[in-house]
C-alpha positions as MATLAB code, in Angstrom:
seq = 'MPAIMIQGTASSVGKSLIAAAFCRIISNDGYSVAPFKSQNMSLNSYVTMEGLEMGRAQVLQAQAARVEPAADMNPILLKPVSDRKSQVIIKGRPLGNMDAAEYFKFKPELKNMVTETYRELEKKFCSIIIEGAGSQAEINLLENDIVNMGMAAIADAPVLLVADIDKGGVFAAIYGTVMLLPKQDRNRIKGIIINKFRGDKELLDSGIKTIEELTGIPVLGVVPHIKVNLDEEDGACDFKGTENGKVKVSVICLPRISNFNDFDAFKFEKDVSLSFITSPTEIMNSDILIIPGSKNTILDLRWLKEQGFQEAMDSYTGIVFGVCGGYQMMGSKITDQEGWEVEKGQEEQGLGIFDTCTVFEGDKITANVEGTAYGCRVYGYEIHSGRTYGNKNPFVHIEKKQGNADDYLDGDSLGKRYYGSYLHGIFDSKEFRSRLLNQVRRQKNIDEKEGMDLMVKREEELEKLAAAVRKNVDMGYVYSLLGVKP';
ca = [
     -91.111   -0.461 -132.637;
     -92.927   -2.357 -135.193;
     -93.347   -6.118 -134.882;
     -95.442   -8.734 -136.632;
     -96.028  -12.394 -134.894;
     -96.431  -15.501 -136.628;
     -98.677  -17.954 -135.059;
    -100.169  -21.538 -136.050;
    -103.014  -23.501 -136.352;
    -100.836  -26.472 -134.608;
     -97.261  -27.031 -133.622;
     -95.212  -27.823 -136.556;
     -96.734  -26.128 -138.799;
     -93.897  -23.917 -139.876;
     -93.758  -21.024 -137.711;
     -90.004  -21.310 -136.914;
     -89.453  -20.938 -140.715;
     -91.394  -19.002 -141.917;
     -90.016  -16.391 -138.566;
     -86.974  -17.244 -140.283;
     -86.883  -16.486 -143.894;
     -88.658  -13.076 -142.452;
     -85.674  -12.168 -140.495;
     -83.553  -13.100 -143.514;
     -85.528  -11.169 -145.872;
     -85.798   -7.922 -143.784;
     -82.379   -8.288 -143.102;
     -81.447   -8.365 -146.942;
     -83.274   -5.035 -147.269;
     -81.639   -3.535 -145.214;
     -83.761   -3.372 -141.991;
     -82.262   -4.659 -138.316;
     -84.256   -7.134 -137.224;
     -84.538   -9.434 -134.404;
     -86.230  -12.599 -133.685;
     -88.537  -13.247 -130.144;
     -90.203  -15.980 -128.061;
     -91.430  -15.414 -124.816;
     -91.608  -19.309 -123.910;
     -89.994  -22.477 -125.880;
     -90.416  -26.100 -125.190;
     -87.738  -27.672 -126.404;
     -85.059  -30.387 -125.667;
     -82.959  -28.506 -128.974;
     -81.086  -25.721 -126.814;
     -78.133  -24.130 -127.223;
     -75.506  -21.857 -125.374;
     -74.867  -18.231 -126.160;
     -71.338  -16.536 -125.808;
     -72.228  -15.398 -122.049;
     -73.124  -19.096 -120.966;
     -77.042  -18.602 -120.997;
     -79.457  -21.106 -122.179;
     -82.037  -20.664 -125.497;
     -83.782  -22.644 -128.160;
     -82.409  -23.491 -130.965;
     -84.834  -22.127 -133.214;
     -84.370  -18.476 -132.290;
     -80.331  -19.126 -132.603;
     -81.286  -20.209 -136.343;
     -83.694  -17.059 -136.954;
     -80.843  -14.691 -135.410;
     -78.277  -15.682 -137.539;
     -81.214  -15.120 -140.425;
     -81.253  -11.990 -139.135;
     -77.340  -11.697 -138.721;
     -77.533  -11.139 -135.159;
     -75.854  -12.791 -132.372;
     -78.101  -15.126 -130.313;
     -78.782  -13.771 -126.986;
     -80.814  -15.486 -123.911;
     -83.663  -12.380 -124.083;
     -84.667  -13.471 -127.254;
     -86.670  -16.477 -125.734;
     -86.461  -16.067 -121.873;
     -88.468  -18.908 -121.106;
     -87.094  -22.283 -122.292;
     -88.808  -25.409 -121.193;
     -87.095  -28.761 -121.314;
     -88.806  -31.766 -120.335;
     -87.474  -34.459 -118.036;
     -90.343  -36.610 -117.921;
     -93.956  -36.760 -119.029;
     -94.877  -34.898 -116.710;
     -92.044  -32.440 -115.494;
     -89.943  -29.661 -117.468;
     -86.808  -28.261 -116.022;
     -87.627  -24.115 -116.389;
     -84.943  -21.596 -117.661;
     -85.521  -18.489 -117.121;
     -83.449  -15.661 -119.145;
     -80.971  -18.716 -119.351;
     -80.366  -19.980 -116.154;
     -82.364  -22.801 -114.744;
     -84.496  -22.111 -112.060;
     -85.940  -25.643 -111.036;
     -88.300  -28.818 -112.237;
     -92.070  -28.054 -112.084;
     -94.873  -30.034 -113.262;
     -97.691  -28.164 -115.376;
     -99.854  -27.490 -112.723;
     -96.680  -25.910 -110.825;
     -95.748  -23.703 -113.698;
     -99.647  -22.569 -114.730;
     -99.302  -21.117 -110.815;
     -96.391  -19.298 -111.670;
     -96.781  -18.230 -115.066;
     -98.479  -15.107 -114.230;
     -95.551  -13.839 -112.319;
     -93.335  -14.382 -115.182;
     -95.763  -11.671 -117.618;
     -93.540   -8.855 -116.320;
     -90.709  -10.424 -117.157;
     -91.542  -11.028 -120.387;
     -92.197   -7.591 -120.950;
     -89.348   -6.044 -119.365;
     -87.470   -8.207 -121.586;
     -89.514   -7.805 -124.745;
     -89.297   -3.995 -124.113;
     -85.387   -4.130 -123.843;
     -85.353   -5.841 -127.076;
     -86.902   -3.662 -129.451;
     -85.595   -0.660 -128.241;
     -82.262   -2.082 -130.151;
     -83.903   -3.272 -133.456;
     -86.116   -1.720 -136.319;
     -88.748   -4.494 -136.259;
     -88.832   -7.431 -134.242;
     -90.305  -11.002 -135.710;
     -92.307  -12.663 -132.665;
     -92.878  -16.252 -132.624;
     -95.832  -17.789 -131.041;
     -95.807  -21.381 -129.909;
     -98.433  -24.682 -130.441;
    -101.628  -23.331 -131.860;
    -103.299  -19.707 -131.065;
    -106.737  -21.465 -129.853;
    -105.559  -23.829 -127.082;
    -108.728  -22.506 -125.632;
    -107.874  -23.706 -122.222;
    -104.610  -21.582 -122.262;
    -106.241  -18.486 -123.219;
    -106.229  -17.176 -119.290;
    -102.492  -15.578 -118.047;
    -101.391  -16.542 -121.868;
     -97.688  -15.124 -122.738;
     -96.646  -17.155 -125.605;
     -99.412  -16.768 -127.947;
    -102.268  -14.016 -127.989;
    -101.321  -12.643 -124.624;
     -97.691  -12.105 -126.226;
     -99.256   -9.963 -129.167;
    -101.163   -7.478 -126.708;
     -98.010   -7.302 -124.541;
     -96.147   -6.332 -128.253;
     -99.412   -4.706 -129.832;
     -98.279   -6.662 -133.159;
    -100.408   -7.766 -136.307;
    -100.472  -11.549 -136.305;
    -100.193  -13.839 -139.144;
    -101.622  -17.530 -139.189;
     -99.614  -20.269 -140.674;
    -101.599  -23.594 -141.493;
     -99.990  -26.519 -142.725;
    -102.034  -27.798 -145.711;
     -99.760  -30.764 -145.828;
    -101.094  -32.532 -142.839;
    -104.736  -32.234 -144.695;
    -107.714  -29.853 -143.582;
    -106.019  -26.780 -143.820;
    -109.515  -24.756 -144.121;
    -110.990  -26.719 -141.330;
    -108.054  -25.726 -139.053;
    -107.629  -22.163 -140.322;
    -111.309  -21.686 -140.003;
    -111.757  -23.131 -136.470;
    -109.107  -21.943 -135.258;
    -110.127  -18.006 -136.098;
    -113.594  -18.518 -134.522;
    -111.968  -20.518 -131.284;
    -110.868  -16.823 -130.603;
    -112.337  -14.429 -128.787;
    -113.124  -11.481 -130.657;
    -110.477   -8.986 -129.709;
    -107.969  -11.757 -130.425;
    -109.460  -12.640 -134.157;
    -109.090   -8.954 -134.810;
    -105.430   -9.649 -134.038;
    -105.049  -11.554 -137.314;
    -104.186   -9.789 -140.554;
    -102.956  -12.342 -143.014;
    -102.893  -15.657 -143.562;
    -100.207  -17.899 -144.433;
    -100.840  -21.171 -146.339;
     -97.602  -23.410 -146.002;
     -95.943  -26.935 -147.441;
     -98.366  -26.858 -150.526;
     -97.205  -29.812 -153.251;
     -99.349  -28.760 -156.489;
    -101.181  -26.925 -158.830;
    -101.748  -23.522 -156.424;
    -105.027  -22.809 -158.719;
    -107.142  -25.452 -157.099;
    -106.825  -23.384 -153.622;
    -108.264  -20.349 -155.519;
    -111.828  -21.347 -154.562;
    -111.108  -22.893 -151.216;
    -109.022  -19.363 -150.437;
    -111.942  -17.098 -151.688;
    -114.104  -19.166 -149.253;
    -112.128  -18.822 -146.537;
    -111.294  -15.174 -146.714;
    -115.396  -14.342 -147.215;
    -115.673  -16.713 -143.987;
    -113.301  -15.001 -141.655;
    -112.651  -11.646 -142.864;
    -109.091  -11.750 -142.944;
    -106.843  -11.850 -146.529;
    -104.685  -15.247 -148.068;
    -101.435  -13.629 -148.021;
     -99.770  -16.422 -149.694;
     -99.383  -20.538 -150.291;
     -95.503  -21.454 -149.222;
     -94.664  -24.696 -151.406;
     -93.330  -27.273 -149.443;
     -89.307  -26.373 -149.052;
     -86.564  -29.333 -148.670;
     -84.046  -26.955 -146.905;
     -81.736  -28.324 -144.056;
     -82.376  -25.956 -141.471;
     -82.584  -26.755 -137.922;
     -86.303  -28.272 -136.598;
     -87.392  -27.073 -133.459;
     -87.905  -29.711 -131.332;
     -88.847  -33.430 -130.739;
     -92.393  -32.935 -131.811;
     -90.867  -33.517 -135.258;
     -90.183  -36.349 -137.040;
     -86.387  -37.958 -136.726;
     -85.612  -37.124 -140.446;
     -82.057  -39.009 -141.417;
     -80.895  -39.439 -144.811;
     -80.140  -42.691 -147.301;
     -78.004  -44.434 -149.200;
     -74.792  -43.241 -148.334;
     -71.759  -45.380 -148.153;
     -70.971  -44.446 -144.900;
     -73.720  -45.577 -142.178;
     -73.434  -42.825 -139.246;
     -76.814  -44.292 -137.043;
     -78.240  -42.235 -133.583;
     -79.209  -44.085 -130.659;
     -83.222  -42.430 -130.512;
     -83.074  -42.079 -126.962;
     -86.638  -41.410 -125.541;
     -85.587  -38.256 -123.982;
     -83.309  -37.474 -126.749;
     -81.913  -33.855 -126.176;
     -80.046  -31.822 -128.775;
     -80.772  -34.267 -131.901;
     -79.414  -31.598 -133.720;
     -75.926  -32.227 -133.147;
     -75.859  -34.487 -136.009;
     -77.451  -31.880 -138.914;
     -73.929  -31.780 -140.469;
     -74.175  -35.530 -141.409;
     -76.574  -34.499 -143.778;
     -74.912  -32.561 -145.579;
     -72.194  -35.044 -146.622;
     -73.158  -36.578 -150.048;
     -72.045  -39.739 -149.254;
     -73.259  -40.394 -145.674;
     -75.934  -42.128 -144.812;
     -77.614  -40.550 -141.353;
     -80.082  -43.041 -138.888;
     -82.211  -42.176 -135.672;
     -82.370  -46.179 -134.577;
     -84.263  -47.249 -131.853;
     -83.255  -50.995 -131.679;
     -79.615  -52.777 -131.384;
     -80.633  -54.988 -134.426;
     -79.986  -52.120 -136.235;
     -76.688  -50.856 -134.891;
     -74.642  -53.815 -136.975;
     -75.369  -51.222 -140.633;
     -73.387  -48.977 -139.010;
     -70.101  -47.672 -139.137;
     -70.771  -44.718 -136.144;
     -72.919  -45.489 -133.707;
     -73.558  -42.423 -131.608;
     -75.036  -42.577 -128.216;
     -77.130  -38.651 -128.310;
     -77.372  -36.179 -124.937;
     -80.526  -36.629 -122.746;
     -82.625  -34.923 -120.709;
     -82.357  -37.880 -118.159;
     -78.919  -39.661 -118.535;
     -79.890  -42.168 -115.897;
     -83.055  -43.410 -117.094;
     -82.245  -43.389 -120.591;
     -79.591  -45.310 -119.732;
     -81.812  -47.821 -117.772;
     -83.852  -47.974 -121.515;
     -80.468  -48.951 -123.364;
     -79.431  -51.679 -121.665;
     -83.065  -52.991 -121.387;
     -83.163  -52.933 -124.836;
     -80.373  -54.803 -125.033;
     -77.752  -51.907 -126.929;
     -75.096  -52.966 -124.276;
     -75.291  -56.613 -125.692;
     -74.908  -55.580 -129.269;
     -72.114  -52.960 -128.742;
     -70.156  -56.156 -127.324;
     -69.711  -57.507 -130.958;
     -70.198  -54.078 -132.588;
     -66.832  -53.423 -134.046;
     -67.916  -49.739 -135.944;
     -66.881  -46.301 -133.411;
     -68.999  -45.284 -130.864;
     -69.313  -41.868 -130.223;
     -70.986  -40.315 -126.588;
     -72.245  -36.993 -127.093;
     -72.885  -35.161 -123.276;
     -75.460  -37.680 -121.792;
     -74.481  -40.313 -123.948;
     -70.306  -39.783 -123.077;
     -71.334  -40.038 -119.450;
     -73.324  -43.612 -120.060;
     -70.356  -44.797 -121.648;
     -68.631  -44.876 -117.904;
     -68.678  -47.018 -115.206;
     -70.640  -45.463 -112.974;
     -73.457  -42.886 -112.616;
     -74.203  -41.648 -109.274;
     -77.072  -38.835 -108.530;
     -75.940  -37.032 -105.361;
     -78.316  -34.642 -105.739;
     -81.429  -36.385 -107.109;
     -81.460  -34.327 -110.572;
     -82.622  -37.335 -112.031;
     -83.640  -39.855 -109.993;
     -83.465  -40.395 -105.935;
     -81.147  -38.762 -103.754;
     -77.997  -40.313 -103.751;
     -78.975  -43.919 -106.475;
     -76.400  -44.854 -108.727;
     -76.576  -46.712 -111.963;
     -73.951  -48.633 -113.420;
     -72.416  -47.335 -117.055;
     -71.396  -49.580 -120.116;
     -68.076  -49.422 -118.534;
     -66.333  -48.753 -122.006;
     -65.016  -46.137 -120.110;
     -63.174  -46.006 -116.557;
     -64.829  -42.822 -115.493;
     -67.563  -41.688 -112.845;
     -70.080  -39.377 -113.230;
     -71.665  -37.057 -110.175;
     -74.425  -35.052 -110.449;
     -73.931  -32.674 -108.000;
     -73.365  -28.585 -108.099;
     -74.671  -26.473 -110.473;
     -75.734  -26.562 -114.352;
     -72.825  -26.178 -116.288;
     -73.587  -24.418 -119.339;
     -70.425  -22.610 -121.626;
     -69.706  -21.725 -124.730;
     -66.238  -23.104 -125.927;
     -63.318  -23.371 -128.584;
     -60.505  -25.716 -128.591;
     -58.717  -28.561 -130.894;
     -59.103  -32.475 -130.767;
     -56.674  -34.088 -132.639;
     -55.219  -31.491 -133.940;
     -58.535  -30.438 -135.295;
     -59.965  -26.866 -134.482;
     -63.601  -27.540 -132.985;
     -66.311  -25.196 -131.349;
     -69.811  -25.646 -129.991;
     -71.035  -25.606 -126.570;
     -71.429  -27.410 -122.918;
     -75.028  -27.697 -121.212;
     -74.674  -30.754 -118.625;
     -75.366  -31.668 -115.696;
     -72.705  -33.653 -113.305;
     -68.928  -33.353 -113.523;
     -67.338  -36.800 -114.862;
     -64.212  -37.967 -113.207;
     -61.317  -40.419 -114.182;
     -61.226  -39.845 -117.639;
     -57.758  -41.031 -119.058;
     -57.369  -40.100 -122.227;
     -59.129  -36.501 -123.064;
     -58.663  -36.048 -126.301;
     -60.516  -32.119 -126.409;
     -58.525  -29.354 -125.567;
     -60.734  -26.333 -124.795;
     -58.745  -22.865 -125.025;
     -61.813  -20.784 -124.714;
     -64.582  -20.385 -122.576;
     -67.765  -17.609 -123.388;
     -65.123  -15.717 -125.346;
     -61.705  -15.737 -122.789;
     -58.645  -17.620 -123.128;
     -59.221  -21.092 -120.976;
     -57.645  -24.480 -120.374;
     -58.820  -28.081 -119.721;
     -59.611  -31.203 -121.016;
     -62.769  -32.800 -121.942;
     -63.844  -36.239 -123.342;
     -62.276  -39.382 -123.365;
     -61.179  -41.701 -126.000;
     -60.026  -45.376 -126.502;
     -58.019  -46.098 -129.347;
     -59.669  -45.614 -132.658;
     -62.846  -47.046 -131.916;
     -64.286  -44.851 -128.842;
     -65.181  -41.380 -128.162;
     -66.431  -39.432 -125.348;
     -67.243  -35.477 -125.531;
     -69.497  -33.141 -123.692;
     -69.282  -30.904 -126.812;
     -72.005  -30.250 -128.385;
     -71.600  -29.294 -131.747;
     -68.414  -30.922 -132.395;
     -69.515  -31.861 -135.623;
     -70.284  -29.216 -136.721;
     -66.027  -28.795 -137.221;
     -65.582  -29.296 -141.095;
     -62.529  -30.362 -140.064;
     -63.013  -32.593 -137.243;
     -66.148  -34.024 -139.054;
     -63.634  -34.771 -142.056;
     -61.166  -36.595 -140.031;
     -63.954  -38.982 -138.574;
     -65.399  -39.897 -141.786;
     -62.294  -40.318 -143.537;
     -61.264  -43.015 -140.955;
     -64.241  -44.618 -141.967;
     -63.819  -43.807 -145.807;
     -59.996  -45.301 -145.524;
     -61.128  -48.656 -143.597;
     -64.003  -48.949 -146.730;
     -61.557  -48.177 -149.610;
     -63.852  -45.123 -150.120;
     -62.242  -41.871 -151.463;
     -61.245  -39.168 -148.676;
     -63.022  -36.083 -148.978;
     -63.427  -32.480 -147.311;
     -66.545  -32.013 -145.477;
     -68.858  -28.660 -146.281;
     -68.007  -26.031 -144.414;
     -71.493  -25.971 -142.650;
     -72.100  -22.272 -141.642;
     -71.341  -21.618 -145.222;
     -74.256  -24.490 -146.085;
     -76.866  -22.999 -143.779;
     -76.220  -19.196 -145.418;
     -77.419  -20.983 -148.844;
     -80.334  -22.994 -146.760;
     -81.419  -20.036 -145.790;
     -81.344  -17.541 -148.713;
     -83.278  -20.653 -150.934;
     -85.896  -19.991 -147.972;
     -86.241  -16.556 -147.955;
     -86.161  -16.357 -151.614;
     -89.422  -18.614 -151.988;
     -90.866  -17.426 -148.580;
     -90.911  -13.566 -150.422;
     -91.851  -15.056 -154.522;
     -95.104  -16.771 -152.413;
     -96.291  -14.622 -149.675;
     -96.940  -10.695 -150.348;
     -94.114   -9.047 -148.605;
     -95.503   -5.560 -149.482;
     -98.490   -6.342 -147.383;
     -96.276   -7.389 -144.727;
     -93.947   -4.771 -144.556;
     -97.270   -2.004 -144.233;
     -98.261   -4.352 -141.021;
     -94.652   -2.886 -139.930;
     -94.882    0.385 -141.300;
     -92.458    0.498 -143.143;
     -91.489    0.901 -147.294;
     -90.108   -2.424 -148.529;
];
């Protein structure tokens, strides 16, 4: 089965979005295509209809390919829980926490799983767009590699190298990356894409000619710096907000924040400013203050209190909304019964907004759900450790779980000021987001508005991305690598 692998000179050079663009272009041209990334390190994750966890970047790429996201598209997901340890998720299910030494010792055992998973996926599609991770020239990690050149060997796929010119030093990055690789790996690189360019492309001509002569690899295109509102891959990127809106939404940028793209929907509202804040002095400018999810709720709760956020919230008069770990923090107490985050049996007093208590016990909960909140249809997914008890005023009624009918209550609320829910993606619901924002607009004597349909907007952004890549990359050459006609 033909495949192309997108690798990079570094992290955050645009591999994910270039891969998404290829998925959309190939789908638009009438071929079935799917994304694949063997190993992803990210705190932005998603839950499939089967209740399996995967990285959000591959979810976006699946949407670009017009296929249902599946955990097989991202069989290894690493979610950092501290500076030294990550939760290891295999084919959508958590295996346990490992430090780097433990994981690298374990990694050779994963090669067969990755190979088998990829073989099953390639049976179902005409082509596969594979994404690498970080830099392809991490020479200390070449042994037992299963995510860059090691994965290219498994798939027997030609490699396209993406380099970010916006950072500067693009030609040195390209040359150094290529020359650090063993000869057999260099030979797999069939093209170079220079990404995020601003200015007159003719000024690059001499540099492109020289880098082609030095490496023997053609530059297939120069992609301009495109402003698209699409999911960022993970926390390695900057937390970018929007400015100048009359409605102010602030998200506390916790040290271990997870699923921060839960709030991307606000970026599409023209009268909303979205910001990620780190100081309690910043919350007084907010109409809505969001406490997001966390990969270590207890440690981030302690950080919140140490920074003075609890005291600042006492005098804050806007809306406070906790999502997942943020909802847990808004309760009276969190107990780590089984030692998932801190020492076994340790307790931490919450912010005391709700009377709820959360206990970390039992299996991790991952579920794709639908329901209603204050009469609005909502949809999203649960990814959380622990159970929360004592929610007196649940405001989300879950009616469907993993595609099947269900019936349970989620979250808590207090008046029209405090809300908490386990539901990641709740703001993606146009109706619910509109209702929440219109509550603020009425208070500020701003005209009420109907929100943007997020799925429609993402489709527009994907088409914009695909058009720009098609225009600036030699897609005829790319299709020749796939062995099919454009």
